[in-house]
N, C-alpha and C positions, 0 to 999 in steps of 0.2 A: 236710633238714639244717639250714636256718636256724631252724626251729621247735625242734628238739632243742637246738641251740646256745643259743637263748633260754631254754629251761627250765634248761639247765646253768648259764648265767650268773645266772639268778634265784637258784638255790640255792647255787652255789659262789663267786660274786662275784669270780672271778679269770679273766681271759681265757684264759691258757695252760692252766689246769686245766680250764676249760669246753671248750676245743678238744679236749683229750685225752679228756675224758669223752664228748664227742659221738662221737668215733671208737670208743671202747669200747662205747657203746650200739649202734652199727651192727655192730660185730664180734659182739656178743652176739646181735643179731637174726639174723645169718647162721648162727651156730653152733648156736643152740638153737631147736628147733621148739616152737611154742606148744602147750600142753596141749589147748586147745579152739579152736574156729573163731573167727576174728576178724571181728566184724561191723562195727566202726567202727575203722579202722586209725589215724586221727588220735588218738582217745582212747587206744587201746592204746599207741601210740608215746609219748604224753604220760606215761602211767602208768609205762611201762618206764623212760623218761628220768628222771622224778622219783624213782622208787625207786632207780635207779642212783646218782643224786646224793646221796640221803639216806644210802645205804649207804656211799658214799665219805666223806661228812661224818662219819658215825659212826665209821668206821674210822680217820680221821685227826684226830679231835678231840684237841686238845692244850690244856693250860692255858697261858694267857699270863701270864708272870710277868716283871716287869722285873728285870734283873740288872745291877748296876753292875760297873765294871771291878775294884773291890776284891773282889767276890765270886768273880771268876773267877781261875783259875790262869794266870798270865802265862807265855807261851811263852819269854820272855826270862829269867824268874826260874828258876833251877835249884835243885832240892832238894839237900840234902847228899849223898844217895845217888847223884845224877846227876853230881855234880861230883867233881873230884879233891880229896880232903880233905887238909888239913895235919895235923900230928901231934895237935893238940888235937881237931880235928874227927874224926879217925880214932879216937881213944880214946872220944869220945862216941858215935860210930857203933857201935863194937864193944860198948860198954856197952848201948846201946839194942837191938842185935841180939839180945842175950841175953834181953831181956824178951819177945821175940816167941814165939808158939806155934810148935811144931815144924814144921808144914807151911808156915806163913808164912815162917819163917826159911829153910827149905830152898828154897822157891820164889823168894824174894827173892834169895838167894845165887846160885842157878842162873841167874836172869834177868839180874841186874845185874852180878854179879862174873864169872860164867862165860860170860856173853853167849849163853845158850841161848834158843831160841824157846819159845813156849807149847807147841807140839806136842812138842818134844824133852823138855821138863819133864814133860808129861803122860805121855809114854811111859816115861820114867825112873822116875817116882814111881807109875806105874800108877793115875792118877786122871783124871777127865774134864777136858776143856779148860776148861769154865766154872769148875770148882773151882780150877784153876790160876790163872786170871785173878782170881778172887775172893781167893785167898790173897795174890797179889801186890799187889792193890789195897789190901786190908786191912792187909797188912804194911807197905806204904809209908805208909799213913795213920798207923798206930801208931808207926812210926819218926819221922815228922814231929812227932807230938804229943810223943813222948819227947824228941826233940832240942830242940824249942822249950822244953820244961819244964827241960831241962838247961842252957840258955844263961843 
């Protein structure tokens, strides 16, 4: 076990991830029977551990990009569609809602104004869940752009 953990640390460089991977390697050894006879168990164990870590790295590879606070949407900042609008904001919101595509307008209305869930909207409009999420996200983005241009 210490040898497998050492290999995992070498490739993964994070203690908790290496510990999890060590356990996954041993679970894999128990569950899968090797295709051929193992003549050198240490070498076999090393190769299995190394391949497991490389596959884990490949599957979890992410680009590291620095993001500043101004790039992120603040949880404290509310969009016009999320807040209670005054008369001027309400008129602007109604004007911008008319500019949305039909499915975006329908999904945004059902989600924000009628307080329906993604699943309910999906069922009502007979479209898949990912399409509903996409229409809401795109509709909200288009509303934000329209509202900012109208201010």
